[in-house]
C-alpha positions in Angstrom: 16.2 -15.4 0.6 12.7 -14.6 -0.2 11.5 -10.9 0.4 8.4 -12.9 1.4 10.3 -13.7 4.5 11.6 -10.6 5.7 8.6 -10.5 8.0 7.2 -13.2 9.6 3.8 -13.8 11.3 3.3 -16.2 14.4 1.0 -19.0 13.5 -2.1 -19.3 16.2 -3.6 -22.3 17.6 -6.7 -24.2 15.9 -9.5 -24.6 18.0 -11.4 -28.1 18.0 -14.6 -26.4 19.0 -18.3 -27.3 18.3 -19.3 -25.7 21.8 -20.8 -28.7 23.5 -18.6 -30.8 21.8 -14.9 -32.0 23.2 -12.9 -29.0 22.7 -10.6 -26.5 24.5 -10.5 -22.9 24.1 -7.8 -21.1 21.4 -6.6 -18.9 23.9 -5.9 -21.2 26.7 -5.3 -20.2 30.2 -3.8 -22.7 31.0 0.1 -21.3 31.5 3.1 -22.2 29.2 5.3 -24.6 30.1 8.5 -22.9 32.4 11.8 -22.7 31.2 13.9 -25.1 33.1 11.0 -27.4 34.6 11.5 -30.9 34.0 8.6 -32.7 32.4 5.5 -35.0 34.2 7.1 -38.2 32.8 10.9 -39.1 32.5 12.2 -41.9 31.2 14.4 -42.8 27.8 13.3 -43.3 24.4 13.3 -46.9 23.2 16.5 -47.6 21.2 14.9 -48.0 17.8 13.5 -44.6 17.7 17.0 -42.8 19.2 18.6 -44.7 16.1 15.9 -44.2 13.6 15.6 -40.7 15.0 19.2 -40.2 14.4 19.3 -41.7 10.9 16.1 -39.2 9.4 17.2 -35.9 11.3 19.9 -34.9 8.5 16.4 -35.0 6.4 14.2 -33.0 8.4 13.3 -29.1 8.9 10.4 -28.5 10.7 8.3 -25.4 11.3 6.4 -25.5 14.3 3.4 -23.9 15.1 2.3 -22.4 17.6 6.1 -21.5 18.9 4.6 -22.4 22.5 2.5 -24.7 23.2 0.1 -23.1 25.9 -0.6 -26.3 28.6 -0.3 -27.2 32.1 2.5 -28.7 32.4 1.4 -30.4 35.7 -0.7 -32.8 33.7 0.1 -35.6 31.5 0.0 -35.3 28.0 -0.8 -37.8 24.9 -0.6 -36.3 21.1 -2.8 -37.5 18.8 -2.7 -37.7 15.1 -4.7 -37.9 12.5 -3.0 -41.6 11.3 -0.3 -43.9 12.6 3.2 -44.5 10.8 6.6 -44.7 11.7 7.6 -41.2 9.8 4.9 -39.5 11.7 6.1 -41.5 15.2 9.7 -39.6 14.3 8.4 -36.6 13.3 6.2 -35.6 16.3 9.3 -37.0 18.6 11.3 -34.7 17.2 9.4 -31.6 17.4 8.5 -32.3 20.5 11.7 -32.1 21.5 12.7 -29.2 19.6 9.4 -27.5 21.7 11.0 -28.6 24.9 7.3 -30.9 24.9 7.4 -34.7 26.5 8.1 -37.1 24.3 5.4 -39.1 22.8 7.6 -42.0 22.7 7.6 -42.5 25.9 4.6 -44.1 27.8 2.8 -42.2 30.6 2.7 -44.1 34.3 0.7 -47.4 33.7 0.6 -47.0 30.3 -3.3 -46.1 29.7 -3.0 -46.4 26.2 -1.6 -50.2 26.5 0.9 -49.5 23.8 4.1 -48.1 25.6 3.6 -45.0 24.1 2.3 -41.4 24.9 0.2 -41.1 21.0 -2.7 -42.6 19.4 -3.8 -41.7 16.0 -7.3 -41.9 14.7 -6.3 -44.4 11.7 -3.8 -46.5 10.5 -1.9 -45.1 7.3 -2.3 -47.1 4.1 -4.7 -50.0 6.2 -6.8 -50.9 2.8 -3.5 -52.2 1.8 -3.1 -55.1 4.4 -2.2 -58.3 3.5 -5.2 -60.3 5.5 -8.7 -59.1 4.2 -10.0 -59.5 7.4 -8.0 -56.2 9.1 -8.7 -54.2 6.1 -11.4 -51.3 8.1 -12.4 -54.1 10.3 -12.0 -51.2 13.5 -14.7 -48.4 13.4 -12.5 -46.4 16.2 -9.3 -46.1 18.3 -9.0 -48.9 20.7 -5.9 -46.9 21.9 -8.5 -43.9 22.6 -10.9 -46.2 23.9 -8.4 -47.7 26.6 -7.3 -43.8 27.5 -11.1 -42.9 28.5 -11.3 -46.4 30.0 -8.7 -45.2 32.2 -10.1 -42.3 33.5 -13.2 -43.9 34.3 -11.3 -46.3 36.5 -8.8 -44.0 37.9 -10.7 -40.3 39.0 -7.6 -38.4 39.5 -6.0 -38.7 36.2 -6.4 -35.7 33.7 -4.6 -36.3 30.6 -4.4 -33.4 28.3 -5.0 -34.6 24.5 -3.0 -32.5 21.9 -4.0 -32.8 18.1 -1.1 -32.6 16.3 -1.0 -32.3 12.4 2.2 -33.1 10.4 2.6 -31.7 6.8 5.3 -33.2 5.0 6.6 -31.0 1.6 4.0 -28.6 2.4 6.0 -25.5 1.4 9.6 -26.1 -0.4 12.2 -23.8 -1.0 13.2 -22.5 -4.2 15.9 -24.9 -4.1 13.9 -28.0 -4.1 13.5 -30.3 -7.3 10.9 -30.6 -9.7 11.0 -34.6 -8.7 9.6 -33.0 -5.1 6.4 -31.9 -6.3 5.2 -35.3 -7.6 5.0 -36.2 -3.8 3.9 -33.2 -2.1 1.2 -33.2 0.4 -2.6 -34.1 0.0 -5.6 -36.0 1.1 -4.8 -39.7 0.3 -3.5 -41.8 3.1 -0.5 -42.9 0.8 1.7 -46.0 1.2 5.2 -46.7 3.5 7.5 -46.3 0.3 5.8 -43.1 -1.3 6.0 -42.0 2.1 9.8 -42.1 2.4 10.3 -41.1 -0.8 8.2 -37.8 0.6 10.2 -38.0 3.9 13.6 -37.7 1.7 12.7 -35.3 -1.0 10.8 -32.9 1.0 11.1 -33.7 4.7 13.2 -30.3 5.1 9.9 -28.6 4.3 7.4 -29.9 7.1 5.3 -28.2 9.5 3.5 -29.4 12.2 0.8 -27.8 14.1 0.2 -28.0 17.7 -3.5 -27.4 18.7 -4.8 -26.4 22.4 -5.1 -29.2 24.8 -8.5 -30.8 25.4 -9.0 -32.2 29.2 -10.2 -35.9 28.8 -11.1 -35.9 32.3 -13.8 -32.8 31.2 -14.7 -35.3 28.6 -15.7 -38.4 30.7 -17.5 -36.1 33.2 -19.8 -35.7 30.5 -21.5 -39.0 31.5 -22.0 -40.2 28.0 -21.8 -44.0 27.2 -18.6 -45.3 26.8 -19.2 -46.0 23.0 -20.5 -42.7 22.6 -18.5 -40.5 23.7 -15.4 -42.2 21.8 -17.5 -41.8 18.7 -18.1 -38.4 19.7 -14.3 -37.4 20.6 -13.1 -39.3 17.3 -15.7 -36.9 15.6 -14.5 -33.3 16.6 -10.9 -34.4 16.2 -11.6 -35.7 12.7 -13.7 -32.3 12.0 -10.3 -30.7 13.5 -8.1 -32.2 11.5 -10.1 -31.6 8.0 -10.3 -27.9 8.9 -6.5 -27.9 9.4 -6.1 -29.9 6.4 -8.4 -27.8 4.2 -6.8 -24.2 5.6 -3.0 -25.8 4.4 -3.5 -27.5 1.8 -7.2 -26.5 0.3 -10.2 -28.7 0.6 -10.4 -32.3 -1.1 -10.1 -31.1 -4.7 -12.3 -32.8 -7.2 -11.1 -33.2 -10.7 -12.0 -30.4 -12.8 -14.6 -32.9 -14.8 -16.8 -33.5 -12.1 -17.6 -30.0 -10.8 -18.4 -29.1 -14.6 -20.7 -32.5 -14.8 -22.0 -31.0 -11.3 -22.8 -27.4 -12.5 -24.7 -29.0 -15.7 -26.6 -31.2 -13.2 -28.3 -28.9 -11.7 -32.0 -27.5 -11.7 -31.3 -24.2 -12.2 -28.8 -24.7 -15.5 -31.1 -27.5 -16.7 -34.2 -25.0 -16.9 -31.8 -22.4 -18.4 -30.7 -25.4 -21.2 -34.4 -25.9 -21.5 -35.2 -22.1 -22.1 -32.5 -21.9 -24.2 -33.5 -24.4 -26.6 -36.9 -22.9 -27.0 -35.3 -19.8 -27.6 -33.2 -20.9 -30.5 -35.9 -23.3 -31.8 -33.0 -26.0 -31.2 -32.5 -29.6 -30.0 -31.9 -30.0 -26.7 -28.6 -31.6 -26.8 -27.7 -28.5 -28.5 -28.4 -26.0 -25.6 -26.5 -28.6 -23.4 -23.4 -28.5 -25.1 -23.4 -24.9 -25.3 -23.7 -24.5 -21.3 -21.2 -27.3 -21.3 -18.6 -25.0 -23.6 -19.5 -22.4 -21.1 -19.1 -24.3 -18.0 -15.1 -25.5 -19.6 -14.4 -21.9 -20.4 -15.0 -20.8 -17.1 -14.0 -23.6 -14.9 -10.5 -23.9 -12.7 -8.0 -26.7 -13.0 -6.3 -26.6 -10.1 -2.8 -28.1 -10.1 -1.1 -28.4 -7.2 2.7 -29.4 -9.0 1.9 -26.0 -10.9 1.2 -24.1 -8.1 4.3 -25.3 -6.3 6.4 -24.9 -9.7 4.7 -21.2 -10.0 6.2 -20.6 -6.3 9.3 -21.2 -7.5 9.7 -19.0 -10.0 8.2 -16.2 -8.6 10.2 -15.8 -5.7 13.1 -15.4 -7.9 11.3 -12.4 -9.5 10.1 -10.9 -6.6 13.5 -10.8 -5.4 14.8 -9.1 -8.7 12.0 -6.5 -9.0 11.0 -5.8 -5.4 13.0 -4.6 -2.8 10.8 -6.7 -0.4 7.0 -7.7 0.0 6.0 -6.8 3.9 3.0 -8.5 4.9 0.9 -7.1 8.1 -2.0 -8.5 10.2 -2.2 -11.9 9.0 -1.6 -13.6 12.6 -5.6 -12.0 13.1 -6.6 -13.5 9.6 -5.3 -16.7 10.5 -7.1 -16.7 14.3 -10.2 -16.1 12.2 -10.8 -18.0 9.4 -10.6 -21.4 10.7 -13.7 -23.2 10.1 -15.1 -19.9 7.2 -15.7 -20.3 3.9 -13.3 -17.4 3.5 -13.4 -14.9 0.1 -10.4 -12.8 -0.2 -11.8 -9.0 -1.3 -8.3 -7.3 -2.2 -7.9 -3.9 -3.9 -6.9 -3.8 -7.5 -4.5 -1.5 -8.6 -2.7 -4.0 -10.8 -2.3 -6.9 -12.8 0.3 -8.4 -9.9 -2.3 -8.6 -7.4 -3.4 -12.1 -8.3 0.2 -13.3 -8.5 1.3 -11.8 -5.2 -1.7 -12.7 -3.0 -1.6 -16.1 -3.9 1.9 -16.6 -3.6 2.2 -14.9 -0.1 -0.4 -17.5 0.8 0.9 -20.6 -0.7 4.2 -19.1 1.2 2.6 -19.0 4.7 1.4 -22.8 4.6 -2.4 -21.2 3.4 -4.0 -22.8 0.2 -3.9 -19.8 -2.5 -7.9 -19.0 -3.7 -9.6 -20.1 -6.6 -9.6 -16.4 -8.5 -11.9 -14.2 -10.3 -10.6 -13.5 -13.1 -11.7 -11.3 -16.7 -11.6 -13.4 -19.8 -9.1 -11.1 -21.3 -6.4 -12.7 -19.1 -7.7 -15.8 -21.0 -4.8 -15.7 -23.6 -3.1 -18.7 -24.9 -0.3 -20.7 -22.7 -0.7 -17.8 -20.0 -4.5 -18.4 -19.8 -3.8 -22.1 -19.0 -1.1 -21.8 -16.3 -3.6 -19.4 -14.5 -6.5 -21.9 -14.4 -4.1 -24.3 -12.9 -3.3 -21.9 -10.5 -6.7 -21.3 -9.9 -8.3 -18.6 -11.8 -11.5 -19.6 -13.0 -12.9 -16.9 -16.0 -15.9 -14.8 -16.3 -17.2 -12.4 -19.3 -17.5 -8.4 -18.7 -21.2 -8.7 -19.0 -23.5 -11.0 -18.8 -26.2 -9.2 -20.4 -28.3 -11.2 -22.9 -27.2 -14.5 -21.8 -29.4 -16.2 -19.5 -27.4 -19.5 -20.0 -23.8 -18.0 -19.3 -25.4 -16.4 -16.3 -26.9 -19.6 -14.7 -23.9 -21.6 -15.7 -21.5 -19.0 -14.1 -23.9 -18.8 -11.2 -24.1 -22.1 -10.4 -20.2 -22.5 -11.2 -19.8 -19.8 -7.8 -22.3 -21.5 -5.9 -20.7 -25.3 -6.2 -17.2 -23.1 -5.1 -19.1 -21.8 -2.0 -20.7 -25.3 -1.1 -17.8 -26.8 -1.6 -15.4 -25.1 0.8 -13.0 -23.3 -1.9 -11.6 -20.2 -0.9 -12.3 -17.5 -3.7 -10.9 -14.3 -4.7 -12.2 -11.8 -6.4 -11.9 -7.8 -7.2 -15.4 -5.9 -6.1 -14.1 -2.8 -8.1 -14.7 -4.6 -11.4 -11.5 -3.8 -12.9 -8.0 -2.2 -12.1 -8.2 1.4 -11.1 -6.6 4.0 -13.3 -6.5 6.8 -10.5 -5.3 5.1 -7.5 -8.4 5.4 -5.6 -10.9 2.6 -4.6 -13.7 2.3 -7.8 -17.2 2.1 -6.6 -18.0 -1.2 -5.9 -20.1 -3.9 -8.1 -22.4 -5.5 -6.5 -23.1 -8.5 -9.2 -20.3 -11.2 -7.6 -21.1 -10.2 -3.8 -24.4 -11.0 -4.8 -23.9 -14.6 -6.4 -21.7 -15.6 -2.9 -24.7 -14.4 -1.2 -27.2 -16.4 -2.7 -24.9 -19.3 -2.8 -24.1 -19.0 1.3 -28.2 -18.5 1.2 -29.3 -21.6 -1.0 -26.7 -24.1 1.2 -25.8 -22.2 4.2 -23.4 -25.0 6.0 -20.0 -23.2 6.7 -19.8 -19.4 7.4 -18.6 -17.1 4.8 -15.7 -14.5 5.7 -14.6 -11.9 3.5 -11.7 -10.9 4.1 -10.0 -7.2 2.8 -6.8 -6.7 1.7 -5.2 -3.7 0.7 -1.9 -4.0 -1.7 0.4 -0.6 -2.0 3.3 0.0 -4.4 5.9 2.5 -4.6 5.8 1.7 -8.5 3.3 0.3 -10.8 4.2 -1.7 -13.8 1.2 -0.6 -16.0 2.1 2.9 -14.8 2.4 4.2 -18.7 -0.4 2.6 -19.9 -2.4 4.2 -17.2 -0.8 7.4 -17.9 -1.7 6.7 -21.6 -5.3 5.7 -20.6 -5.6 9.0 -18.6 -4.5 11.4 -21.3 -7.3 9.6 -23.9 -6.2 6.9 -25.4 -8.2 3.4 -25.8 -7.2 0.6 -23.4 -5.1 -1.6 -25.5 -5.9 -5.1 -25.4 -4.0 -7.8 -23.9 -2.1 -9.9 -26.0 0.7 -12.6 -25.6 3.0 -11.1 -27.7 2.5 -7.8 -25.5 3.2 -9.8 -22.4 6.2 -11.5 -24.0 7.7 -8.0 -25.3 7.4 -6.4 -22.1 9.2 -9.4 -19.8 12.5 -8.4 -20.5 11.7 -4.4 -19.4 9.8 -5.4 -16.2 13.1 -7.7 -14.9 15.5 -5.0 -15.9 12.9 -2.8 -13.5 13.4 -1.4 -9.4 9.8 -1.2 -8.3 10.4 -0.8 -4.6 8.5 -2.0 -2.1 5.1 -4.0 -1.8 3.2 -4.1 1.3 0.3 -6.4 2.0 -2.0 -5.5 4.7 -5.0 -7.5 6.1 -7.9 -5.7 6.7 -10.8 -6.4 9.3 -12.6 -9.3 8.4 -16.5 -9.0 7.6 -18.2 -12.2 8.8 -21.3 -12.8 6.7 -23.5 -14.2 9.5 -23.0 -10.8 10.8 -24.3 -8.5 8.3 -27.1 -11.2 7.9 -28.2 -10.8 11.5 -28.2 -6.9 11.1 -30.0 -6.7 7.7 -32.0 -9.6 7.3 -33.5 -10.6 11.4 -36.0 -12.4 9.8 -33.6 -15.1 8.3 -34.0 -17.7 10.0 -30.9 -19.7 9.0 -33.0 -22.0 6.7 -31.7 -22.6 2.9 -33.3 -19.5 0.6 -34.4 -21.4 -2.9 -32.8 -20.0 -5.8 -36.3 -18.4 -7.2 -36.9 -16.9 -4.2 -36.0 -13.3 -3.6 -36.1 -11.4 -0.1 -36.7 -8.0 0.1 -33.3 -7.3 2.7 -31.1 -9.2 -0.4 -30.3 -6.4 -2.5 -29.7 -4.0 0.6 -27.7 -6.7 2.1 -25.5 -6.9 -1.2 -25.4 -2.7 -1.3 -24.0 -3.1 3.0 -21.5 -6.0 1.9 -20.0 -4.0 -0.9 -19.8 -0.6 0.7 -18.4 -2.5 4.0 -15.3 -4.2 1.9 -14.5 -0.7 0.4 -14.3 0.7 3.4 -12.3 -2.2 5.5 -9.8 -2.0 2.7 -9.1 1.6 3.1 -9.0 1.3 6.6 -5.6 -1.2 6.1 -3.8 1.6 4.1 -0.6 1.5 4.0 1.5 4.7 4.0 4.6 3.9 1.8 7.5 6.6 1.1 5.8 7.8 -2.2 2.7 8.2 -0.9 3.9 10.8 1.8 6.3 12.7 -1.3 3.1 12.4 -3.4 1.2 14.8 -0.9 3.9 17.0 -0.8 5.3 17.5 -4.0 2.2 17.8 -5.9 0.7 20.8 -3.2 2.9 23.1 -5.2 2.4 24.4 -8.8 6.0 23.7 -10.0 6.1 20.3 -8.0 9.3 21.1 -6.5 10.3 21.8 -3.3 13.5 22.5 -1.1 15.0 19.9 0.8 14.2 21.5 4.0 10.8 22.1 3.2 10.2 18.6 1.7 11.7 17.2 4.9 9.1 19.3 7.3 6.3 18.3 5.1 6.8 14.5 5.5 7.4 14.8 9.2 4.0 16.9 10.0 2.2 14.3 7.1 3.6 11.6 9.7 2.4 13.1 12.7 -1.0 13.6 11.9 -1.3 10.1 10.9 0.3 9.3 14.3 -1.4 11.7 16.3 -4.8 11.1 14.9 -4.4 7.6 13.6 -7.3 6.0 11.0 -7.6 2.8 12.2 -5.3 0.1 14.2 -4.7 -1.5 10.7 -3.4 1.4 8.7 0.7 0.9 9.0 2.9 3.7 8.2 6.6 3.7 6.7 9.0 4.0 9.8 11.8 5.8 7.6 12.7 9.0 8.0 12.2 11.8 6.2 15.9 12.2 4.9 15.7 8.3 3.6 12.8 8.7 2.0 13.7 11.3 0.1 16.8 8.9 -1.2 14.8 6.0 -1.5 13.0 7.7 -3.9 15.8 9.0 -5.5 17.1 5.3 -5.8 14.3 4.1 -7.8 14.1 7.2 -10.2 11.0 8.9 -8.9 12.6 12.1 -7.8 15.2 15.0 -9.1 17.7 16.6 -7.6 18.8 19.5 -8.4 21.7 21.4 -7.1 21.9 24.7 -6.2 23.8 27.0 -3.8 20.8 27.7 -1.3 19.4 24.7 -0.9 18.7 21.6 -3.3 15.6 21.9 -4.9 13.8 18.3 -5.4 11.0 17.6 -8.0 9.1 15.5 -10.2 8.9 16.0 -14.1 5.7 15.7 -15.6 4.5 12.1 -16.4 6.2 11.4 -13.2 3.7 14.1 -11.5 0.9 12.1 -13.4 2.0 9.2 -12.0 2.5 10.6 -8.2 -1.2 11.7 -8.2 -2.1 7.8 -8.3 -0.3 7.1 -5.1 -1.2 9.9 -3.7 -4.5 9.3 -3.8 -4.0 5.8 -2.4 -4.0 7.7 0.9 -6.0 11.0 0.1 -8.8 9.1 3.1 -6.3 9.3 5.4 -6.2 13.0 5.7 -9.6 13.9 4.9 -10.2 15.8 8.0 -7.0 17.8 8.1 -7.2 18.9 4.3 -10.8 19.8 5.0 -9.6 22.3 8.0 -6.7 23.1 6.3 -8.7 23.9 3.0 -11.3 26.4 5.1 -7.9 28.5 5.6 -7.0 28.7 2.3 -8.7 31.9 1.3 -9.8 32.4 4.8 -7.6 34.3 7.7 -9.5 33.9 10.2 -12.8 31.0 10.9 -14.9 30.0 13.9 -14.9 26.5 14.9 -18.6 26.5 15.0 -18.5 27.5 11.1 -15.6 24.8 10.9 -18.0 21.8 12.2 -21.4 23.3 10.5 -19.4 23.2 6.9 -17.5 19.8 7.6 -20.6 17.9 8.4 -22.7 19.5 5.4 -19.7 18.1 2.9 -18.8 15.1 4.8 -21.9 12.6 3.2 -20.1 13.5 0.1 -16.6 12.8 0.9 -17.9 9.8 2.6 -19.4 8.9 -0.4 -16.3 9.3 -2.8 -13.3 7.9 -0.1 -14.9 5.1 1.6 -14.8 6.6 5.1 -15.8 4.8 8.4 -17.3 7.6 10.7 -20.7 8.8 11.6 -21.3 12.1 10.8 -20.9 13.3 14.5 -17.4 11.0 14.5 -16.4 13.2 11.4 -17.1 16.5 13.6 -15.2 15.3 16.5 -12.2 14.3 14.1 -12.1 18.4 13.0 -12.3 19.0 16.4 -9.0 16.8 17.2 -7.5 18.0 13.8 -7.8 22.0 14.8 -6.1 21.0 18.4 -3.2 19.5 16.8 -2.9 22.3 13.7 -2.8 24.8 17.1 -0.2 23.1 18.6 2.1 22.7 15.9 1.4 26.3 15.1 -0.6 26.1 12.0 -3.4 28.0 13.4 -3.9 30.5 16.4 -6.7 30.5 18.9 -8.1 33.7 18.8 -9.6 35.1 22.4 -10.0 32.7 25.5 -12.7 31.1 24.2 -12.1 27.9 22.8 -15.5 27.2 20.8 -14.7 30.8 19.4 -11.9 32.3 16.2 -9.4 30.5 14.8 -7.2 32.0 12.4 -4.0 31.5 10.6 -0.5 33.7 10.3 -0.3 36.4 7.8 2.1 36.5 5.0 3.8 33.9 3.1 5.3 31.8 6.8 6.4 28.5 7.0 3.4 27.3 8.8 1.4 29.0 6.0 3.2 27.1 3.3 2.1 23.6 5.4 -1.6 24.4 5.6 -1.7 25.0 2.1 0.2 22.0 1.3 -1.9 19.7 3.4 -5.3 21.6 2.2 -4.3 20.9 -1.5 -5.1 17.3 -2.2 -8.9 17.8 -1.5 -9.0 21.1 -3.1 -9.6 19.8 -6.9 -12.7 17.4 -5.0 -14.5 20.9 -3.4 -14.3 22.3 -7.3 -15.7 19.5 -8.7 -18.7 19.6 -6.4 -18.7 23.4 -7.2 -18.7 22.7 -11.1 -21.6 20.2 -10.5 -23.8 22.8 -8.5 -23.0 25.7 -10.6 -23.8 24.0 -13.8 -27.0 23.0 -12.4 -27.7 26.7 -10.7 -26.7 27.9 -14.5 -29.3 25.6 -16.1 -32.2 25.9 -13.9 -34.6 23.3 -12.1 -36.5 20.7 -14.7 -33.6 21.3 -17.6 -31.3 18.6 -17.0 -31.2 14.6 -16.4 -28.6 13.2 -14.1 -26.5 12.2 -17.4 -27.0 15.3 -18.8 -25.6 17.1 -16.0 -22.7 14.6 -15.8 -21.4 15.0 -19.6 -22.0 18.8 -18.8 -19.8 18.9 -15.9 -17.0 16.6 -17.5 -16.7 19.0 -20.2 -16.6 22.1 -17.7 -13.9 20.4 -15.8 -12.2 19.4 -19.2 -12.3 23.5 -20.2 -10.8 24.7 -16.7 -7.8 22.0 -16.6 -6.8 23.6 -20.3 -7.4 26.8 -19.8 -6.0 27.4 -16.4 -3.5 24.8 -14.0 -3.5 21.7 -15.1 -5.5 19.2 -13.0 -4.9 15.9 -11.7 -6.8 12.9 -14.4 -9.5 12.0 -11.8 -10.6 15.8 -12.0 -13.1 15.3 -14.9 -13.6 11.5 -14.2 -17.3 11.3 -14.9 -17.4 8.6 -12.0 -17.0 11.2 -9.5 -19.7 13.2 -10.9 -21.9 10.5 -11.1 -21.4 9.4 -7.5 -21.8 13.0 -6.4 -24.7 13.5 -8.2 -26.4 10.2 -7.0 -25.5 11.3 -3.5 -27.6 14.4 -3.9 -30.3 12.8 -4.7 -29.7 10.1 -1.7 -30.5 13.7 0.5 -33.0 14.9 -1.5 -30.8 18.0 -2.5 -32.2 17.5 -5.8 -34.9 15.1 -7.3 -36.2 14.1 -10.7 -39.6 15.4 -12.4 -41.7 13.4 -14.1 -39.6 13.7 -17.5 -36.7 12.4 -15.5 -35.4 16.1 -15.2 -33.7 17.0 -12.0 -35.2 19.6 -9.8 -34.2 21.5 -6.8 -34.7 24.4 -4.3 -33.0 27.3 -2.2 -31.1 24.8 -0.5 -28.6 24.5 -3.6 -28.3 27.9 -3.6 -27.2 27.9 -0.3 -25.1 25.1 -0.6 -23.2 27.3 -3.6 -22.9 30.4 -1.2 -21.0 28.3 1.2 -18.2 27.4 -1.3 -17.0 31.6 -0.5 -15.3 29.6 2.5 -13.8 26.9 0.5 -13.0 28.4 -2.7 -11.3 31.9 -3.9 -13.6 34.7 -5.7 -11.6 34.1 -8.9 -12.0 30.3 -9.4 -15.7 30.6 -8.0 -15.7 33.1 -11.0 -14.0 31.0 -13.5 -15.9 28.1 -12.6 -19.4 29.9 -13.5 -18.2 31.4 -16.6 -16.9 27.7 -18.2 -19.9 25.8 -16.3 -22.0 25.2 -19.7 -25.5 25.3 -20.9 -27.8 22.6 -22.0 -28.4 23.2 -25.8 -31.8 23.6 -26.2 -33.7 22.2 -28.9 -34.7 24.6 -31.8 -38.8 25.6 -31.9 -40.4 24.6 -35.3 -40.8 28.1 -37.2 -44.3 29.7 -37.0 -46.0 28.6 -40.2 
């Protein structure tokens, strides 16, 4: 059994709208068919249908979507297929019987279709292969559909529910399917009878039958259009529906790689870039064109359905071997939102497995895998070819200084967007080495936005996805990089050498959570209200463009974090890393895990966050099973701990979920070095710090919402006995227990996760104040802060690797500039005023006196240039 099958998402009905066209809402108000109630029409299926049905039944295995069709059982039903065919009729008949629906092979009273059956189709399979030339493609619409509509005009009491049904044979074969079956998978072509027979025999056990919400033909006729226009309009809506469903199941009608490359090279922007390149190089235009063609072939994906399906067979075995399961949450919500949209998947990026997991997951759940934006470093021999055939297209790390490459790549992205291909990319740019989301890069988002604005045909939907691991394959290499060693270059030999080792490991469970989608049109409505929906030329750059890109980039990371999964390793990391020796007695560890879970339940971060259902005892046992935790037996109670390297890696998993505990960590931090503090003081300091925490951790709240969350946290802490209310006034003083009680221990553990963030902030302020205004530029301040943090870690308690991450200092300095706490002078040196001194004084509420003194002592001064000697 594939691990992916451990949690199934129930598919939703597809909707047929454009509004104003014949349609039915996805959530129909009509009641489902009551159990045991007979269908409207009675009668036996024809003898040929019963015989052939029995003959074909062993070869069929149907996945019916949805499990229960919402329709009015008091009204007659006629089904509409994309095309005729004996196999389609038999599959539809079996699906209806399995679902408890009326048979399509028993005609309605009066036979309004004129064909002694209760289904119609828009086209005839393989009609262009007819023996009589006059029969090829002669009809412009379905005669049966026209007769059905005419019957409604003749009988005002008649109201048939037209139910569109999509049938896909061989979309998702299981791991036992043979390689030959791959050749007969579902595609966009109307194949002949023999090929369809082979498809049913080889792949029929893995067929999908998707019912859509019913259309009321009475409402369609009552629109009052001419008969011919009514038929054409209804067929147009149905064709659009079938095409949309087919795209969502097997992907868009793929052109060959060569045709896509030709489109890129024929684009005006690329032609202009070729001419400019020839002028710069003083070469012939044909030479510049060949260079552009080489770039296009280097970039372009070469999607192959047989390769994708073959890879899915292989990967299902790999996942079963190395993972304890892959759980998926909120996929059903994505399926509701996705139809009719160009989907851009924007997952978190923690491992190279992200590419494979997401593509496999989507394919396994009946969704076409996306085209994946991949770094050119992965274009290895053999591996690069396989990735390219799986939908990967490759980009160089930098486009700077190469306008021709930039033009070719941008046009390729534009062709993907306008062609309706789903795309996947990582807005962080690279894999996170610390477990936190990296600051998003706007380049590829800008390309997507420009491509949509150039041809705004299909609305774009960004789908944030959180991928959570319990153990990383790249753990050791991340450890080396964080300790200062250079990143190893990918190679085919390193990959082959590492495969046997990977297959012997147990990497625990993986969770994939689909976050709240972001509709591009909604973002444009807010940030570009003046855009009227018309195409924006490539050379035009509206004033609102960059602001919209920045907003999208930040929102994507906020939505990824809002779909986090809290797994057993996250909870263990939060608890154990709060102690000096990364060890706890078993009873203390159980109590700390229970407290963390209680905080997540009582103060939910979002409705998309998921938390492991396991008890603390089961969490500890699981960590021992995957060799994360070490147990030391002792007569006074077992001690659970993690070793040095494992502790550094555990900081990665703590950082995955750090944002979920921001308010509780902040409140706990305020009582690390203070026994008593007022609510008002907590709120004032929390409001002041929140913009920096929001920027670093991609938090979703406004300042007022964060203050309300602090209030909520205080109430939980008082209820749990971690804090006490002093006096009758609820807005007055709060106090923690004295001495080393269990409550003080648990409060300190909760606060530890954010302690080093506040230490970093104080380092930056201390270095600035020590050097004075107008002395340091932003880059100089970053370097000095990093040096101070590294020295502090070497001289005193070792810190987590991100403690001296220069990008975190850069983000803090940038936020200070945005808030005008510092600002550049004419020489780009940073100025500040007394407000920064006030900030430094507030640090005493969070950091102890000894730690503040130590930071001030290690904070370096800038090296001043020597003054020239006199004379």
